[in-house]
N, CA, C and O of each residue as an XYZ file, in Angstrom:
748
protein
N      30.955      8.048     23.140
C      30.160      7.913     23.309
C      28.937      7.890     23.315
O      28.274      8.927     23.331
N      28.197      6.198     23.299
C      26.520      5.742     23.192
C      25.887      6.405     22.989
O      25.853      7.437     23.659
N      25.051      6.197     21.978
C      23.671      7.142     22.087
C      22.342      5.473     22.296
O      22.225      4.287     21.988
N      21.808      6.347     22.867
C      20.447      5.589     23.029
C      20.071      5.153     22.634
O      20.031      5.849     21.620
N      19.324      3.951     22.290
C      18.505      3.448     21.204
C      17.017      4.093     21.599
O      16.356      4.164     22.635
N      16.813      4.608     19.955
C      15.579      5.240     19.735
C      14.778      4.797     20.342
O      14.561      3.663     19.915
N      13.742      5.197     21.694
C      12.180      4.125     21.695
C      11.030      3.563     20.372
O      11.296      3.538     19.170
N      10.506      3.395     20.634
C       9.732      2.886     19.698
C       8.673      4.144     18.939
O       8.692      4.515     17.765
N       7.959      4.524     19.844
C       7.001      5.806     19.274
C       7.770      6.897     18.342
O       7.240      7.267     17.295
N       9.407      7.547     18.875
C      10.137      8.324     18.032
C      10.755      7.489     16.583
O      10.959      8.021     15.492
N      10.959      6.129     16.924
C      11.550      5.458     15.474
C      10.105      5.666     14.576
O      10.014      6.425     13.611
N       8.831      4.690     15.200
C       7.954      4.795     14.162
C       7.741      6.052     13.373
O       7.780      6.128     12.145
N       7.495      7.100     14.277
C       7.799      8.449     13.682
C       8.511      9.096     12.299
O       8.285      9.759     11.286
N       9.428      8.466     12.968
C      10.726      9.159     12.065
C      10.888      8.299     10.643
O      11.667      8.626      9.747
N       9.686      6.719     10.593
C       9.789      5.870     10.084
C       9.150      6.746      9.321
O      10.209      7.355      9.165
N       8.395      7.377      8.699
C       6.882      7.571      8.505
C       7.408      9.146      7.905
O       7.159      9.552      6.770
N       8.122      9.843      8.869
C       8.440     11.231      8.061
C       9.663     11.520      7.579
O       9.868     12.258      6.615
N      10.676     10.833      8.364
C      12.245     10.454      7.604
C      12.366      9.166      6.168
O      12.951      9.408      5.112
N      11.876      8.243      6.394
C      11.915      7.310      5.661
C      10.939      7.468      4.207
O      11.272      7.462      3.022
N       9.965      7.570      4.691
C       9.027      7.202      3.814
C       8.690      8.501      3.160
O       8.645      8.475      1.930
N       8.425      9.722      3.811
C       8.344     10.847      3.314
C       9.454     11.619      2.740
O       9.020     12.328      1.832
N      10.753     11.762      2.923
C      11.441     12.289      2.715
C      12.617     11.182      1.811
O      13.182     11.461      0.753
N      12.707     10.287      2.365
C      14.235      9.725      1.722
C      13.306      9.169      0.169
O      13.654      9.566     -0.943
N      12.282      8.345      0.352
C      11.706      7.094     -0.338
C      10.849      8.123     -0.919
O      10.584      8.030     -2.118
N      10.422      9.000     -0.298
C       9.659      9.680     -1.031
C       7.885      9.227     -1.836
O       7.237      9.518     -2.841
N       7.779      8.509     -0.811
C       6.540      7.467     -0.804
C       5.690      8.230     -1.331
O       5.607      9.447     -1.166
N       4.684      7.209     -2.321
C       3.325      8.490     -3.035
C       2.098      7.708     -1.679
O       1.976      6.656     -1.053
N       1.416      9.038     -1.815
C       0.388      9.043     -0.363
C      -0.388      8.361     -0.207
O      -0.961      8.896      0.742
N      -0.925      7.487     -0.422
C      -1.610      5.899     -0.840
C       0.122      4.696     -0.281
O       0.276      4.450      0.915
N       0.432      4.532     -0.598
C       1.475      4.236      0.236
C       1.656      4.345      1.780
O       1.699      3.577      2.742
N       1.767      6.085      1.461
C       2.050      6.234      3.208
C       0.679      5.936      3.944
O       0.773      5.500      5.091
N      -0.828      6.158      3.308
C      -1.956      5.354      3.778
C      -2.068      4.300      4.575
O      -2.369      4.051      5.742
N      -1.616      3.552      3.254
C      -1.653      2.187      3.426
C      -0.833      1.764      4.319
O      -1.136      0.787      5.004
N      -0.042      2.197      4.426
C       1.378      1.775      5.642
C       0.594      2.230      7.126
O       0.447      1.315      7.936
N       0.133      3.481      7.479
C      -0.215      4.254      8.294
C      -1.277      3.593      8.525
O      -1.379      3.453      9.744
N      -2.683      2.796      7.613
C      -3.246      1.705      8.094
C      -2.999      0.388      8.685
O      -3.838     -0.096      9.445
N      -2.326      0.004      8.508
C      -1.611     -1.689      8.834
C      -0.710     -1.185     10.137
O      -0.303     -2.076     10.883
N      -0.375      0.191     10.450
C       0.468      0.636     11.671
C      -0.429      0.805     12.744
O      -0.016      0.576     13.881
N      -1.911      1.270     12.515
C      -2.992      1.532     13.105
C      -3.813      0.638     14.133
O      -4.206      0.719     15.297
N      -3.874     -0.638     12.621
C      -4.079     -1.851     13.269
C      -3.180     -2.025     14.290
O      -3.406     -1.621     15.431
N      -2.193     -2.586     13.973
C      -1.449     -3.305     14.840
C      -1.135     -2.756     16.417
O      -1.072     -3.251     17.542
N      -0.968     -1.337     15.750
C      -1.305     -0.608     17.456
C      -2.618     -1.188     18.264
O      -2.540     -1.756     19.353
N      -4.079     -0.897     17.399
C      -4.861     -1.409     17.956
C      -4.630     -3.281     18.805
O      -4.391     -3.844     19.873
N      -4.855     -3.466     17.695
C      -4.021     -4.831     18.317
C      -2.851     -5.061     19.475
O      -2.902     -5.888     20.386
N      -2.010     -4.314     19.262
C      -0.947     -4.521     20.297
C      -1.757     -4.221     21.962
O      -1.605     -4.831     23.021
N      -2.509     -3.201     21.671
C      -2.917     -2.538     23.027
C      -4.426     -3.282     23.065
O      -5.405     -2.963     23.741
N      -4.339     -3.912     22.517
C      -6.214     -4.962     23.368
C      -5.094     -6.286     23.770
O      -5.183     -6.554     24.968
N      -3.998     -7.221     22.972
C      -3.829     -7.751     22.908
C      -2.183     -8.146     24.242
O      -2.123     -9.150     24.952
N      -1.237     -7.154     24.195
C      -0.374     -6.519     25.293
C      -1.205     -6.144     26.521
O      -1.200     -6.706     27.617
N      -1.929     -5.073     26.121
C      -2.555     -4.293     27.145
C      -1.644     -3.016     27.600
O      -1.409     -2.684     28.762
N      -1.329     -2.576     26.777
C      -0.124     -1.430     26.618
C      -0.408     -0.702     25.435
O      -0.548     -1.068     24.269
N      -0.471      0.586     26.074
C      -1.072      2.038     25.153
C       0.194      1.869     24.556
O       1.248      1.472     25.053
N      -0.116      2.286     23.244
C       0.793      2.539     21.964
C       1.519      3.408     22.156
O       2.263      3.441     21.176
N       1.927      4.592     23.217
C       3.103      5.307     22.887
C       4.284      4.582     24.223
O       5.414      5.023     24.435
N       3.503      3.165     25.121
C       4.202      2.264     25.497
C       5.105      1.532     25.117
O       6.254      1.344     25.518
N       4.364      1.026     24.114
C       4.469     -0.060     23.205
C       6.641      0.196     23.371
O       7.123      1.328     23.327
N       7.606     -1.183     23.559
C       8.771     -1.076     22.905
C       8.606     -2.039     21.508
O       7.730     -2.819     21.135
N      10.103     -1.509     20.836
C      10.489     -2.428     19.651
C      10.442     -3.861     20.355
O       9.579     -4.488     19.739
N      10.924     -4.592     21.269
C      10.279     -5.813     21.990
C       9.564     -6.454     21.674
O       9.675     -7.331     20.818
N       8.420     -6.095     22.453
C       6.931     -5.879     22.375
C       6.494     -6.519     21.213
O       5.609     -7.374     21.239
N       7.407     -5.936     19.578
C       6.490     -6.362     18.522
C       7.519     -7.430     17.690
O       7.852     -7.271     16.515
N       7.976     -8.624     18.618
C       8.196     -9.578     18.234
C       7.623    -11.212     17.834
O       6.648    -11.640     18.452
N       8.212    -11.968     16.899
C       7.736    -12.784     16.411
C       6.435    -13.177     16.790
O       5.626    -13.116     15.865
N       5.727    -13.790     18.523
C       5.051    -14.520     18.451
C       3.732    -13.499     18.129
O       2.812    -13.845     17.389
N       3.798    -12.154     18.827
C       3.466    -10.577     18.356
C       2.666    -10.229     16.784
O       1.554     -9.988     16.315
N       3.763    -10.357     16.479
C       3.157    -10.051     14.660
C       2.199    -11.447     13.989
O       1.478    -11.784     13.050
N       2.646    -11.781     14.902
C       1.940    -13.668     14.509
C       0.975    -13.435     14.631
O       0.248    -13.744     13.686
N       0.371    -12.805     15.743
C      -1.078    -13.606     16.431
C      -1.299    -12.212     15.757
O      -2.526    -12.116     15.807
N      -0.807    -11.006     15.120
C      -1.820    -10.225     14.506
C      -1.828    -10.358     13.228
O      -2.347     -9.505     12.508
N      -1.261    -11.435     12.764
C      -1.598    -11.617     11.146
C      -2.319    -12.415     10.884
O      -2.943    -12.491      9.825
N      -2.393    -13.547     12.276
C      -3.803    -14.452     12.647
C      -4.583    -13.971     12.692
O      -5.574    -14.181     11.993
N      -4.456    -13.060     13.594
C      -5.938    -12.528     13.866
C      -6.077    -11.276     12.442
O      -7.285    -11.039     12.457
N      -5.658    -10.687     11.657
C      -6.593    -10.135     10.765
C      -7.309    -11.001      9.678
O      -8.398    -10.682      9.201
N      -6.427    -12.422      9.230
C      -7.441    -13.232      8.252
C      -8.820    -13.810      9.470
O     -10.045    -13.695      9.455
N      -8.064    -14.294     10.203
C      -9.515    -14.884     11.140
C     -10.938    -14.341     11.341
O     -12.054    -14.622     10.905
N     -10.299    -13.245     12.374
C     -11.036    -12.329     12.621
C     -11.650    -10.872     12.349
O     -12.600    -10.423     12.991
N     -10.870    -10.068     11.130
C     -11.296     -9.725      9.963
C     -11.580     -9.937      9.017
O     -12.124     -9.088      8.310
N     -11.295    -11.322      8.561
C     -11.812    -11.807      7.036
C     -10.972    -11.199      6.258
O     -11.379    -10.661      5.229
N      -9.365    -11.173      6.691
C      -8.578     -9.987      6.198
C      -8.256    -11.172      4.446
O      -8.024    -12.363      4.658
N      -8.278    -10.821      3.377
C      -7.956    -12.148      1.990
C      -5.636    -12.281      2.504
O      -4.857    -11.610      3.180
N      -5.582    -13.066      1.967
C      -4.360    -13.333      2.062
C      -3.313    -12.291      1.319
O      -2.242    -12.001      1.851
N      -3.649    -11.849      0.264
C      -3.013    -11.097     -0.468
C      -2.928     -9.336      1.114
O      -1.970     -8.640      1.453
N      -4.585     -9.324      1.637
C      -4.820     -7.582      2.109
C      -3.104     -8.249      3.426
O      -2.098     -7.616      3.749
N      -3.407     -9.250      3.684
C      -1.984     -9.674      4.790
C      -0.914     -9.408      4.842
O      -0.038     -8.802      5.459
N      -1.251    -10.252      3.699
C       1.027    -10.005      3.118
C       1.172     -8.449      2.806
O       2.308     -7.995      2.938
N      -0.177     -7.281      2.275
C       0.532     -6.225      2.315
C       0.809     -5.694      3.743
O       1.973     -5.305      3.840
N      -0.047     -5.537      5.092
C       0.216     -5.144      6.410
C       1.331     -5.886      6.878
O       1.734     -5.713      8.028
N       1.912     -6.753      6.051
C       2.991     -7.754      6.640
C       3.870     -7.175      5.710
O       4.959     -7.008      6.260
N       3.876     -6.811      4.593
C       5.116     -5.692      3.717
C       5.298     -4.750      4.600
O       6.312     -4.767      5.296
N       4.142     -3.548      4.756
C       4.531     -2.232      5.943
C       5.713     -2.368      7.182
O       6.787     -1.804      7.390
N       4.874     -3.493      7.932
C       5.728     -4.117      9.015
C       7.190     -4.090      8.754
O       8.002     -3.346      9.303
N       7.502     -5.273      7.570
C       9.118     -5.502      7.210
C       9.380     -4.042      6.925
O       9.689     -3.508      7.991
N       9.386     -3.200      5.960
C       9.621     -2.015      6.053
C      10.104     -1.071      7.345
O      11.152     -0.502      7.652
N       8.776     -1.212      7.936
C       9.740     -0.755      9.306
C      10.799     -1.103     10.307
O      11.541     -0.653     11.180
N      10.330     -2.442      9.492
C      12.147     -3.492     10.513
C      13.126     -2.976      9.589
O      14.076     -2.311     10.002
N      12.952     -3.248      8.310
C      14.656     -3.037      7.515
C      14.727     -1.269      7.745
O      15.888     -0.871      7.656
N      13.819     -0.283      7.990
C      14.080      0.775      8.789
C      14.620      0.873     10.360
O      14.964      1.965     10.814
N      14.666     -0.186     11.058
C      14.771     -0.391     12.549
C      16.491     -0.534     12.558
O      17.387     -0.004     13.215
N      16.443     -1.392     11.624
C      17.715     -2.060     12.074
C      18.661     -1.781     11.335
O      19.649     -2.444     11.019
N      18.194     -0.330     10.939
C      19.618      1.234     10.646
C      19.646      1.378     12.163
O      20.608      0.988     12.825
N      18.541      1.962     12.708
C      19.076      2.642     13.980
C      18.556      2.066     15.702
O      18.737      2.685     16.751
N      17.957      0.861     15.548
C      18.388      0.202     16.307
C      19.053     -1.346     16.340
O      18.444     -2.414     16.268
N      20.204     -1.167     16.446
C      21.206     -1.822     16.116
C      21.242     -3.280     17.261
O      21.718     -4.416     17.240
N      20.922     -2.945     17.633
C      20.925     -3.514     19.417
C      20.024     -4.684     19.949
O      20.168     -5.482     20.875
N      18.691     -4.414     18.679
C      17.394     -5.017     18.534
C      17.855     -6.092     17.363
O      16.953     -6.920     17.237
N      19.296     -6.441     16.188
C      19.097     -6.956     15.356
C      19.108     -8.419     15.058
O      19.394     -9.045     14.038
N      18.511     -8.961     16.845
C      18.727    -10.361     16.469
C      16.947    -10.458     16.104
O      16.519    -11.265     15.280
N      15.865     -9.303     17.023
C      14.234     -9.355     17.106
C      14.269     -8.931     15.499
O      13.360     -9.361     14.789
N      14.975     -8.360     15.097
C      14.175     -7.466     13.755
C      14.724     -8.953     12.065
O      14.110     -9.400     11.096
N      16.149     -9.146     12.648
C      15.931    -10.780     11.625
C      14.817    -11.450     11.721
O      14.186    -11.601     10.675
N      14.194    -12.113     13.157
C      13.275    -13.224     12.916
C      12.038    -12.311     12.979
O      11.268    -12.719     13.848
N      11.633    -11.313     12.405
C      10.280    -10.678     12.444
C      11.057    -10.508     10.219
O      10.833    -11.162      9.201
N      11.551     -9.818     10.403
C      12.226     -9.708      8.450
C      11.953    -11.588      7.852
O      12.072    -12.111      6.744
N      11.709    -11.925      8.691
C      11.902    -13.982      8.125
C      10.405    -13.957      7.870
O      10.069    -14.154      6.701
N       9.172    -13.686      9.026
C       8.047    -14.246      8.529
C       8.244    -13.493      6.604
O       8.618    -12.591      5.854
N       7.551    -14.954      6.823
C       7.196    -14.957      4.798
C       5.464    -14.446      5.006
O       4.641    -14.267      5.903
N       5.616    -14.354      3.259
C       4.200    -13.513      2.832
C       3.518    -15.098      2.881
O       4.056    -16.196      2.737
N       2.194    -14.740      3.130
C       0.908    -16.374      2.762
C       1.054    -15.904      1.258
O       1.156    -14.734      0.889
N       1.045    -17.354      0.231
C       0.550    -18.024     -0.565
C      -0.890    -17.921     -0.616
O      -1.788    -18.160      0.191
N      -0.837    -17.425     -1.998
C      -2.552    -17.621     -2.219
C      -2.232    -17.491     -3.724
O      -1.178    -17.128     -4.246
N      -4.156    -18.127     -4.672
C      -3.950    -17.931     -5.879
C      -4.576    -17.015     -6.114
O      -5.552    -16.529     -5.543
N      -3.783    -16.608     -7.373
C      -3.952    -15.581     -8.353
C      -4.643    -15.575     -9.530
O      -4.204    -16.106    -10.551
N      -6.133    -14.776     -9.432
C      -7.103    -15.365    -10.798
C      -6.522    -14.500    -11.661
O      -5.746    -13.584    -11.390
N      -6.978    -14.870    -12.816
C      -6.385    -14.925    -13.500
C      -7.077    -13.702    -14.046
O      -8.223    -13.778    -13.605
N      -6.942    -12.370    -14.944
C      -7.338    -11.138    -15.437
C      -8.665    -11.386    -16.367
O      -8.648    -12.295    -17.197
N      -9.627    -10.686    -16.228
C     -10.910    -11.591    -16.998
C     -10.587     -9.728    -17.623
O     -10.334     -8.725    -16.955
N     -10.742     -9.903    -19.164
C     -10.730     -8.426    -20.147
C     -12.018     -8.908    -20.923
O     -12.303     -9.985    -21.446
N     -12.882     -7.363    -20.766
C     -14.035     -7.677    -21.498
C     -14.331     -8.108    -22.473
O     -13.135     -8.308    -22.683
N     -14.803     -8.485    -23.365
C     -15.193     -9.057    -24.654
C     -15.026     -7.826    -25.414
O     -14.566     -6.856    -24.812
N     -15.434     -7.681    -27.066
C     -15.915     -6.832    -27.894
C     -16.955     -6.220    -27.181
O     -16.992     -5.124    -26.623
N     -17.753     -7.062    -27.284
C     -19.178     -6.969    -26.887
C     -19.627     -5.982    -25.665
O     -20.564     -5.184    -25.698
N     -18.751     -6.222    -24.600
C     -18.574     -5.576    -23.240
C     -18.908     -4.151    -23.593
O     -19.852     -3.363    -23.529
N     -16.763     -4.267    -24.288
C     -16.730     -2.857    -24.833
C     -17.501     -1.754    -25.388
O     -17.786     -0.585    -25.130
N     -17.727     -2.728    -26.341
C     -18.846     -1.439    -27.266
C     -20.022     -1.550    -26.179
O     -20.831     -0.704    -26.561
N     -20.398     -1.993    -25.332
C     -21.715     -1.194    -24.362
C     -21.342     -0.755    -23.557
O     -22.157     -0.163    -22.849
N     -20.303     -0.753    -23.257
C     -19.155      0.148    -22.281
C     -19.157      1.870    -22.984
O     -19.568      2.824    -22.323
N     -18.773      1.968    -24.004
C     -18.425      2.940    -24.770
C     -19.964      3.480    -24.928
O     -20.286      4.560    -24.432
N     -20.784      2.761    -25.564
C     -22.161      3.479    -25.773
C     -22.965      4.167    -24.795
O     -23.968      4.837    -25.043
N     -22.470      3.960    -23.711
C     -23.690      3.856    -22.424
C     -23.377      5.574    -21.899
O     -24.210      6.049    -21.127
N     -22.163      6.481    -22.335
C     -22.532      7.922    -22.200
C     -23.686      8.158    -23.330
O     -24.055      7.809    -24.451
N     -23.979      8.973    -22.259
C     -24.730     10.537    -23.824
C     -23.696     11.385    -24.382
O     -23.172     12.285    -23.726
N     -23.270     11.005    -26.063
C     -22.718     11.623    -26.434
C     -23.302     13.350    -27.018
O     -22.717     14.330    -27.479
N     -24.621     13.049    -26.717
C     -25.569     14.866    -27.354
C     -24.685     16.039    -25.739
O     -24.670     17.243    -25.991
N     -24.034     15.597    -24.240
C     -23.932     16.392    -24.071
C     -22.579     16.137    -23.752
O     -22.128     14.999    -23.886
N     -21.629     17.415    -23.193
C     -20.613     17.004    -23.062
C     -20.066     16.569    -22.060
O     -18.935     16.215    -22.392
N     -20.238     16.393    -21.000
C     -20.201     15.252    -19.615
C     -20.102     13.879    -20.534
O     -19.390     12.894    -20.334
N     -20.862     14.077    -21.399
C     -21.332     12.484    -22.965
C     -20.487     11.989    -22.824
O     -20.143     10.892    -22.384
N     -19.738     13.440    -23.508
C     -18.467     12.738    -24.862
C     -16.825     12.983    -23.542
O     -15.684     12.548    -23.700
N     -17.383     13.815    -22.365
C     -15.945     13.408    -21.693
C     -15.809     12.226    -21.151
O     -14.783     11.556    -21.269
N     -16.788     11.883    -20.537
C     -17.217     10.354    -20.268
C     -16.399      9.105    -21.312
O     -15.669      8.148    -21.053
N     -16.866      9.596    -22.377
C     -16.973      8.540    -23.483
C     -15.137      8.558    -23.811
O     -14.682      7.427    -23.636
N     -14.531      9.136    -24.048
C     -13.077      9.961    -24.357
C     -12.170      8.759    -22.970
O     -11.408      7.802    -23.109
N     -12.816      9.519    -21.599
C     -12.197      9.072    -20.548
C     -12.161      6.929    -20.559
O     -11.194      6.221    -20.279
N     -13.767      6.417    -21.042
C     -13.534      5.277    -20.787
C     -12.798      4.504    -22.362
O     -12.399      3.340    -22.330
N     -12.750      5.009    -23.127
C     -12.045      4.881    -24.678
C     -10.646      5.266    -23.937
O     -10.424      4.083    -23.679
N      -9.549      5.912    -23.396
C      -8.728      5.506    -23.255
C      -8.625      5.038    -22.339
O      -7.451      4.672    -22.275
N      -9.386      4.637    -21.051
C      -8.780      3.309    -20.405
C      -8.804      2.242    -20.723
O      -7.940      1.410    -20.443
N     -10.271      1.961    -21.679
C     -10.064      0.710    -22.750
C      -8.555      0.636    -22.876
O      -7.997     -0.252    -22.232
N      -7.825      1.446    -23.614
C      -6.712      1.002    -24.977
C      -5.506      1.336    -24.517
O      -4.471      1.218    -25.172
N      -5.627      2.021    -22.696
C      -4.500      1.762    -22.707
C      -3.722      1.418    -21.453
O      -2.536      1.648    -21.216
N      -5.146      0.479    -20.273
C      -5.140      0.100    -19.451
C      -4.573      0.594    -17.477
O      -4.080      0.114    -16.456
N      -5.198      2.019    -18.145
C      -4.375      3.016    -17.331
C      -5.536      2.424    -16.017
O      -6.664      1.951    -16.156
N      -4.738      2.672    -14.763
C      -5.628      2.335    -13.588
C      -6.639      3.769    -13.110
O      -5.945      4.763    -13.322
N      -7.373      3.988    -12.812
C      -8.091      5.206    -12.214
C      -7.194      6.068    -11.877
O      -7.164      7.018    -12.659
N      -6.528      6.118    -11.120
C      -5.109      6.808    -10.449
C      -4.673      7.906    -12.196
O      -4.911      8.787    -13.022
N      -3.992      6.962    -11.726
C      -3.658      7.339    -13.218
C      -4.341      7.430    -14.325
O      -3.521      7.135    -15.195
N      -5.465      7.685    -14.892
C      -6.507      8.286    -15.520
C      -6.645      9.546    -15.003
O      -6.003     10.526    -15.378
N      -7.612      9.524    -14.007
C      -7.377     11.351    -13.459
C      -6.675     11.872    -13.518
O      -6.851     13.085    -13.635
N      -4.953     11.150    -13.467
C      -4.092     12.152    -13.571
C      -3.254     12.303    -14.798
O      -2.036     12.476    -14.751
N      -3.736     12.254    -15.555
C      -3.728     12.562    -16.538
C      -3.381     14.398    -17.274
O      -4.136     15.273    -16.849
N      -2.781     14.631    -17.836
C      -2.473     16.380    -18.294
C      -2.501     16.074    -19.427
O      -2.276     14.995    -19.975
N      -2.895     17.414    -19.961
C      -2.620     17.282    -21.660
C      -1.470     17.135    -22.331
O      -1.340     16.558    -23.411
N      -0.079     18.001    -21.272
C       1.106     17.307    -21.970
C       1.532     15.817    -21.830
O       2.635     15.315    -22.045
N       0.135     15.123    -21.328
C       1.030     13.709    -21.271
C      -0.048     12.560    -22.673
O      -0.305     11.403    -23.002
N      -0.227     13.597    -22.914
C      -1.138     13.451    -24.756
C      -0.023     13.681    -25.492
O       0.856     14.466    -25.136
N       0.008     12.781    -26.920
C       0.787     12.952    -27.790
C      -0.516     12.778    -29.172
O      -0.829     11.590    -29.106
N      -1.351     13.440    -30.326
C      -1.898     13.526    -31.038
C      -1.072     13.117    -32.164
O       0.159     13.106    -32.157
N      -2.053     12.682    -33.419
C      -1.491     12.929    -34.699
C      -1.068     10.992    -35.160
O      -1.867     10.114    -34.833
N       0.220     10.659    -35.897
C       0.504      9.598    -36.439
C       0.881      9.086    -35.343
O       1.505      9.921    -34.688
N       0.743      7.501    -34.527
C       1.338      7.791    -33.478
C       0.873      7.419    -32.309
O       1.113      6.428    -31.620
N      -0.022      8.586    -32.118
C      -0.407      9.075    -30.932
C      -0.628      7.866    -29.817
O      -1.081      6.722    -29.858
N      -0.059      8.746    -28.782
C       0.360      8.166    -27.632
C      -0.436      8.424    -25.931
O      -1.230      9.348    -25.752
N      -0.109      7.600    -24.998
C      -0.404      8.559    -24.008
C       0.717      8.136    -22.503
O       0.705      6.943    -22.199
N       1.434      8.881    -21.811
C       2.463      8.415    -20.860
C       1.673      8.689    -19.598
O       0.950      9.623    -19.250
N       2.068      7.523    -19.016
C       1.450      7.837    -17.463
C       1.850      8.370    -16.962
O       3.072      8.230    -16.914
N       1.211      9.485    -16.114
C       1.618     10.385    -15.207
C       2.566      9.976    -14.192
O       2.772      8.816    -13.837
N       3.184     11.130    -13.707
C       3.876     10.738    -12.739
C       3.543     11.258    -11.171
O       4.232     10.864    -10.230
C-alpha cells in the first residue's frame, strides 16, 4: 500500500515538532532562528508566488525560488552573508528532513541541498587590552551588592570568555573553588 506524501504544511510542522523538538532537542534559540527563517521564507513566497503558506507545496520551494529568496535577503533586506547562510542552513536542515519523508521529491531536495553557502570575510576577533579590562572591572560601584555582583560577573566573563547566555545560565554547581578553581559551561 502506497502512503500519500506529506503536504508541505504538515511536513514543516513535523520538522519543528518531531525533528527539532523531540529528536534533536534543539535549543530554544535554534528553534527561534529556524522559525524566523521560515516566517521570512513564507512571507516571501506568498508575495513572490502569490500563494498562501497553507497552499504551498514542496515543489514550490525549488532552487529558483530559494535562490530568489536568498537574493531578496541580501539585496532588499540588506542581510549580511553570514545571516543569509544561517537562513540557508535552516532551509537545508528542513530539506534533509524532507528527504526522509518525501522521497518522491528527492531530485528537488538534492538540488536545494546543493545550494552553497556564501563566502564572507571573517573579521578577526578583537580582544580587550589590559587597560580596557581594568576600566570595565572598575565601572561597577563595589560599595553596593549589585555593583559587587556585576563586577564578579564581568570578571568571570573576562576570565572564561563565556557568552552572555552561558554567563547568565551559571549555577553554583558549575563553579569549583579553591586551588585550580574553574567554571563549567552550563548546558
